[in-house]
N, C-alpha and C positions, 0 to 999 in steps of 0.2 A: 578633713572628707576623698583628703586622701585614700585613706582607706577606704572610705566608700566607696570611692572612681578605678580603685584598682580590683574591690573584691567583688564590683559586677558590672567593666570594659564591657563585655561582651550587650552586657543589659541593653545598653546605651547604646553600639550599636546598632541592634533588632531594633529599636524602637526608631530611631531616627532612622533605619531603612527603610522600614513600616509609616512612614509620613510624605516616603517619601514613594513608596511604597499607593497612596490616597490620596496625593494627587494629583486630580486629575489631566496634568499639563505635563505630567513627567510619566507615571503612568507607568507601562512597563520595566519602561527601560531602568527602576532604581529594582530590578530586580541583580543586578550589576551590582549592587549594595552588599548581600545578601550572598553573594558570593566573595566578594571584598573579609565580612563575616565571620565566613567560617575556615578563611584561607589564617586570620588571624586566629582564631582558635587552635586549629591547628600547628603552628608558625611556634604561642607559644602553651601545651599541648609536648614541644620537644625539647623545647627549650626546660619545662620542669621538672621533664623524664628525666634527660641529659643530668636534674640538679635531688634528682634523686635519689643518683641512679653514682654521681660522684660522693652526698653530705651522705650516701646509708658505706661505704666501702674504702676512706676511709685513710683506712688502720691496717687494710688489705691493700690497696692501692700505697702504705706507706711504705711495704715489708719484700715490693717488687722489684727484685734483680735490675740493674742496668738495665737490658735491653728489653726485659718486658715493657718499665716506667717507657721506655723509649717507643713503642709502640703500644703500647696507649695512648701517648701524648701528642702520640702520630693522628691514631685516628679521632683522639678526641679534636683538633685540633681544625682536622677536617667537617669537623661535625658540628661545629662552630663558625667556623665557616659556612656551613646552608642556614646555618640557621639566622642568623646577621645580614646575609644577600639577601636573607627576606625582609629583614625585615625592616630592609632599609626600598628590594622593591615594593612592602605595604606604602612608602609616605607617596609612594609615587603613583599609585597605583589608588588612595583616596584622593589625592587630588587629583585626578583623572576619571571619575567618579564626582567628584561636586561640578567636575565642569560638563562633565557632559549633562546630567541632572541641571546645570544653571542653565546650560542654551536649550535643550530640551524642552527644556519650559518655559523659555520666551520668545523660543523662533516660534513653538505651537501656541504662546497667545497670536504674539502676533498670524499666525493664520489660521487663527482659529480652530485646532485642533485638539479633541479630546480624546485620553482612551475611551477604551468602545467599555467596559465591565465597572468604572469607576462612574463615567460622566455623569449617572442619577442618583450615584447614593452621600457623594458630600458636593455638599454648594460650592460652587464656583467659582466667589467669594471667600474660600478659603482659602484657595489654593498658593497666595503669597504667604499664607503664616506654615501653609504643608510646609510648602520650600525653604520658610526660613528659621524654622521651628529643626526642621531635615534635617540640614546637612549643618546648623552652630550643634544636634545634637552628635554628628562624625563627626564633627570638630572635635569632640570630650570624649569623643571612640575612642579616635587616634591616639591622639597624644593621653588619653587609659590604659589603653593599649601598652606604650612607649609607657609608661610608669611600671609596667605590670612583667613589659619581656627585662627593666633594668635588676626588679624584681627576682626574676631568675633566670639572668646568670649566674655564673661561678670564674670565677675568674680563672681558676684551672690546681693545680696543685703541684707543690714545691718538692 
C-alpha cells in the first residue's frame, strides 16, 4: 500500500481536488487545491533532481578537493533548506485549504448559495459526500507526498 501511495501521490491530490470542485457548495474555492498539488509536484521534482544529481556523481564528489567540496556542500545546503521550507509550508497550505473548503461548504449551506456552473450537474444531496471524500483524499495526498519526499531526500555526501 505504501508503494502505491508514494507512486501515485499526485493522483490522490487531483482526485480529491476534483471532488471538491464538483461539490456545488464549495465550487471554485477548490481551485486552490489544484495549486497546492502543483506546488507539491514542483517541490518533489526539485528533490528528485537533487537526488539524481548527487547519486549520479558520487565518484566525482569524492574526488573533489576540500575547497571544491566546501563550495559544493554550501550550495547543496542552501538547496536543501529551500526544499525543506517548501515542504513544511505545504503542510500549512493543505490545512488552510481544508479549513477554507469546509468553511465555504458550511457557509454556503447556511446561506443556500451554490456554485454557478456546477449547480445543475451534481445533485445537492451528494454535496456532503463529495466534501468528505475530497477532504479525506487530500489528507491521504498530503501524507503520501510526505512519504515520497522522505524517499527523495538524500542525507548528504561525506
